[in-house]
C-alpha positions as CSV (number, residue, x, y, z in Angstrom):
1,M,0.0,0.0,0.0
2,M,1.3,3.5,-0.9
3,D,1.8,6.0,1.8
4,A,0.8,9.7,1.5
5,V,4.2,10.8,0.2
6,S,4.3,8.0,-2.4
7,R,0.9,9.2,-3.7
8,Q,2.3,12.7,-4.0
9,T,5.4,11.6,-5.8
10,A,4.1,10.1,-9.0
11,P,1.8,12.9,-10.2
12,V,4.3,15.7,-9.5
13,L,7.1,13.8,-11.3
14,E,4.9,13.1,-14.3
15,K,3.7,16.7,-14.5
16,T,7.3,18.0,-14.2
17,Y,8.5,15.5,-16.8
18,Q,5.7,16.6,-19.2
19,F,6.7,20.2,-18.6
20,V,10.3,19.4,-19.4
21,L,9.2,17.9,-22.7
22,W,7.5,21.1,-23.5
23,V,10.3,23.4,-22.3
24,V,13.2,22.0,-24.2
25,P,11.8,22.6,-27.8
26,T,10.2,25.8,-26.7
27,V,13.3,27.5,-25.5
28,E,15.3,26.1,-28.5
29,K,13.3,28.6,-30.5
30,F,14.8,31.6,-28.7
31,P,17.1,33.8,-30.7
32,R,20.6,32.5,-31.3
33,S,22.0,35.2,-29.1
34,Q,20.1,33.8,-26.1
35,K,21.0,30.1,-26.6
36,L,23.9,30.3,-24.3
37,L,22.3,32.5,-21.7
38,L,18.5,32.4,-21.1
39,S,17.7,29.3,-23.0
40,D,20.4,27.2,-21.3
41,R,19.6,28.7,-17.9
42,I,15.9,27.7,-18.3
43,Q,16.7,24.2,-19.5
44,S,19.2,23.7,-16.7
45,S,16.8,25.0,-14.0
46,V,13.9,22.9,-15.2
47,L,16.1,19.8,-15.3
48,D,17.4,20.6,-11.8
49,V,13.8,20.7,-10.6
50,L,13.1,17.3,-12.2
51,E,16.3,15.8,-10.8
52,G,15.5,17.2,-7.3
53,L,12.0,15.6,-7.4
54,V,13.5,12.2,-8.4
55,E,16.1,12.6,-5.6
56,A,13.3,13.4,-3.1
57,A,11.3,10.4,-4.1
58,Y,14.2,8.1,-3.2
59,T,15.3,9.5,0.1
60,K,13.9,9.9,3.6
61,A,15.5,13.3,4.1
62,R,13.2,15.1,1.7
63,A,12.7,18.5,3.4
64,P,15.9,20.2,2.2
65,I,15.5,18.7,-1.3
66,L,11.9,19.9,-1.6
67,A,12.9,23.3,-0.3
68,R,15.6,23.5,-3.1
69,V,13.1,22.3,-5.7
70,N,10.6,25.0,-4.5
71,L,13.3,27.7,-4.8
72,G,14.1,26.3,-8.3
73,L,10.5,26.7,-9.3
74,E,10.5,30.3,-8.1
75,K,13.6,31.0,-10.2
76,L,11.9,29.5,-13.2
77,R,8.9,31.8,-12.7
78,Y,11.3,34.8,-13.1
79,L,13.2,33.3,-16.0
80,F,10.0,32.7,-17.9
81,R,8.8,36.2,-17.1
82,L,12.0,37.6,-18.4
83,A,11.7,35.6,-21.6
84,K,8.2,37.0,-22.1
85,D,9.2,40.6,-21.4
86,L,12.1,40.2,-23.8
87,H,9.6,38.9,-26.4
88,Y,11.2,35.5,-26.7
89,L,7.9,33.9,-25.6
90,D,4.5,34.9,-26.7
91,L,1.8,35.5,-24.1
92,R,0.2,32.1,-24.8
93,R,3.4,30.2,-24.1
94,Y,4.1,32.3,-21.1
95,E,0.7,31.6,-19.6
96,F,1.1,27.9,-20.2
97,A,4.5,28.0,-18.4
98,A,3.1,30.1,-15.5
99,R,0.2,27.7,-15.0
100,A,2.4,24.6,-15.2
101,L,4.8,26.1,-12.7
102,D,2.0,27.1,-10.4
103,E,0.5,23.6,-10.5
104,I,3.9,21.9,-10.0
105,G,4.5,24.3,-7.1
106,R,1.2,23.5,-5.4
107,M,2.0,19.8,-5.8
108,V,5.5,20.2,-4.3
109,G,3.9,22.3,-1.5
110,G,1.5,19.4,-0.7
111,W,4.4,17.0,-0.7
112,R,6.3,19.2,1.6
113,K,3.3,19.5,4.0
114,A,2.7,15.7,3.9
115,N,6.4,15.1,4.6
116,H,6.4,17.6,7.5
117,V,3.4,15.8,9.0
118,Q,5.2,12.4,8.7
119,E,8.3,13.8,10.3
120,A,6.4,15.2,13.3
């Protein structure tokens, strides 16, 4: 039988994985001048979030990892906002990214809360 944390893990990992699948080709369309800066930073950050979630799924000391993931999500929010303001992303793609990051953030928050309850 799955515990509360395990039930949280699969959906957030899948949602994040699907977001990564969307992010990589999306940021590849940024101007060539941004390939080594904003595009790479976004790709690295989103992969760091995915890796952090996988790491949290396989360890008992989840709290610091989930806190790091949460911070990574906040950084991504700003990076996507910057991409929109620089006109590398249209409003539709920015809204998609913002909604996905919000949903992933809520899922991570739920996982953090469930983890805190189990530790207490």
